C-alpha atoms as one frame of an Amber mdcrd trajectory, in Angstrom:
protein
  35.462 -22.457 -15.674  31.791 -22.612 -16.563  31.784 -26.325 -15.675  33.215
 -25.554 -12.258  30.533 -22.971 -11.602  27.795 -25.427 -12.640  29.354 -28.135
 -10.518  29.615 -25.790  -7.531  26.016 -24.660  -8.066  24.774 -28.262  -8.244
  26.748 -29.138  -5.112  25.376 -26.075  -3.300  21.768 -26.907  -4.237  22.062
 -30.521  -3.075  23.813 -29.383   0.096  20.957 -27.023   0.887  18.444 -29.809
   0.363  20.461 -32.117   2.603  20.748 -29.504   5.337  17.017 -28.850   5.064
  16.274 -32.566   5.386  18.537 -32.819   8.427  16.862 -29.809  10.053  13.393
 -31.231   9.357  14.497 -34.607  10.715  15.851 -32.934  13.840  12.605 -31.064
  14.354  10.586 -34.266  13.930  12.893 -36.147  16.301  12.783 -33.393  18.901
   9.023 -33.086  18.798   8.633 -36.872  18.992  10.940 -37.088  22.007   9.107
 -34.267  23.774   5.724 -35.767  22.936   6.781 -39.206  24.188   8.304 -37.764
  27.355   5.223 -35.725  28.227   2.924 -38.630  27.431   4.974 -41.029  29.565
   5.167 -38.563  32.447   1.410 -38.091  32.287   0.764 -41.825  32.312   3.150
 -42.402  35.213   1.552 -39.580  37.195  -1.942 -40.929  36.577  -0.867 -44.440
  37.602   0.822 -43.136  40.753  -2.265 -41.168  41.734  -4.427 -44.235  41.126
  -2.123 -46.355  43.316  -2.101 -43.736  46.066  -5.884 -43.556  46.017  -6.035
 -47.359  46.280  -3.672 -47.305  49.260  -5.648 -44.538  50.952  -8.859 -46.467
  50.348  -7.336 -49.632  51.812  -6.044 -47.766  54.873  -9.443 -46.147  55.345
 -11.154 -49.541  55.149  -8.695 -51.082  57.603  -9.041 -48.133  59.970 -12.822
 -48.386  59.814 -12.599 -52.072  60.734 -10.355 -51.281  63.701 -12.675 -48.507
  64.850 -15.667 -50.848  64.570 -13.923 -53.467  66.725 -12.935 -50.880  69.338
 -16.471 -49.464  69.455 -17.880 -52.969  69.848 -15.498 -53.810  72.692 -16.128
 -50.525  74.479 -19.858 -51.066  74.112 -19.595 -54.575  75.585 -17.481 -53.361
  78.483 -19.814 -50.481  79.275 -22.755 -52.885  79.134 -20.999 -55.110  81.679
 -20.303 -52.148  83.955 -23.907 -51.011  83.708 -25.139 -54.525  84.589 -22.869
 -54.608  87.657 -24.203 -51.261  88.856 -27.845 -52.356  88.625
């Protein structure tokens, strides 16, 4: 009977250590997954904002070019009208 108690005690102690290792492994895995997810989401967000700012900058440059051309043409046409009136 004493051998059974010692065997049960040894089994219980190793089981507790195994359960503890599994719990610690689960905590490490969970924290790693959360850390990776947050890091990835942050990187994707930063990249998206950078791309959006590039697109906005490109649109602004293109719009400025169009406005410059329109201003030039209007200026030329008003100059022609002013010459005709003189």
